[in-house]
N, C-alpha and C positions, 0 to 999 in steps of 0.2 A: 796633468789631469786632462781628460778628453771630454769635450762637451759636444754632443751631436744634436743639432737643431734641424729636424726634418721640415722642409718647406714644401707646401703643396702647390704653390703657384710661383710664377716667375716674379711677380711684384711683391716687394717686401712691405709689410705694414709698418706704421710708425713705431709700434711696440717692438717689432723685430729689429728695426734700425737701432733703437735705444739699447736693446739687449746686446747686439753686436758691438756697439760702441763701448758699453760697460765692460764686456769681455776683453776688448782690445786694450782698454785702460788698465785692467788687471794684469794683462800680459806684459804691457810696457813697464809696469811697476816692478814685476818680478823678473823681467828680462827673459820672458819665455817667447814662444812662437805661436802664430795662429795660421792655420791653413783652411782654405775653403775647398771642399771637394764637390764635384758635380753630383746631381741627383742620381740616385740608383746605387750609390756606394754603400749605403747602410741597409741591412736586411729589414724588410717590412714586417716579417713574422718574428715575434719574440722567440728566443731560443727555448727549447723545452726545459722544464724545471729539472732540478737535480734528481738523480735516481737514488734509490736506497730507502731505508726505513724513515717513516714520518714520525716526528716527535710533536705531539699536540699538547699544549699547555693550557689548562683550564684555570684561569686566574681566580675566579670567584671561589671555587672549591679547592684551589691549590693542588690540583691533580696533574700528573704528567702521564700521558699515554704514549707508549712506544708501539706503533703499528696496532693500536687498539688495546694493548695490554697495559694495565696500570703499573707504574713504577713507584716504589717506595723511596721517596727522596726526603732528606732532612730539610728543615726550614732554610738553612743556608745554601744547600745544594739547589733547591728550587729558586731561591732569590738570585743566585749566581747565574743560573741558566736563563732566567727571565731577564736579568740585566743585560746579558749578551744578546739574547734574542730580540730585545727591543731596540738594539743598536747594532744592526748587522753591518759588516764590512768596516767596523772601527776597531782599532787595536787599543787595548787598555793595559797600562802598567799594573803591576801588583798593587802599588800604592793607590792607584785610581780605583781598582776593584775593592780594596779594603774600605776606602771612603764611600764608594757607591753602594756596596752590598752590605758590608758590616756596619757602616756608619761611623767608623773611627779608624785611625791609623796606628793605634798603640800596640797592636799585635804584630808579631813578626810577619814579614812578607811571605815567608815559606808556608804560612797557613793557607794562602791562596793556592799554592802548588798542591797541597794535600787535598783540598776540596775539589780541585780540578781533576786530580787523579781518581778520586772516588767517584766523581760524577761520570767520568769517561768509562770507568768499569761498569757502572750501572746502565749506561746507555749502550754498551756493547762495542765491540771493536770493528763491526762491519763497515761503518762509515764514521770517520772522525767528525764529531759535532763541534768540538772546541779545538782550535788550532793554536799551536805555540808559535809565536813570532819571536825567534831566538834573539836574545839581547834586549827585548822590549817587554813582551807580556803575552796576553792571550786575546783571541778574537773568536767570533762565531765563524765556522768554516763556510766557504762559499757553496760547498756541496751539501750543506746541512739543510734538511727539510724540517724546519721548526715553525709551527703555526701557533700563534698566541691568540687565544680567544677568551672572551668573558662568557661564562655560562650562567644560565639562570638557575 
């Protein structure tokens, strides 16, 4: 894991010292390494957002818009996409998705595969929104532009 803490002055605040000590303790526990790089090593401007179609999820009305066009999703497809969109960069096993989206684990895990495949087809093949992590499960793609918003 990489933690970048941009410091704006040469003097560290007491909070920054405590944070650095806490990180060092965590590193020592897991036998990792810690490096301190001089200022200017990290870009100040955030990287531009991902390119490709935007998926907008309107949670109140349970609508999904793909570049402004409404998509007809089933209840489970919507819930699956929302579950992943609310937890970006996390990988979920099929069992975790069954428990989190379906609310039970009594169904076969291949049910998740079927719903992911159908959801991918409806979202189009231009940009993968759901990524397969082979041997583990599924996650929201880093390149996916998914916006979750509550509409009135």
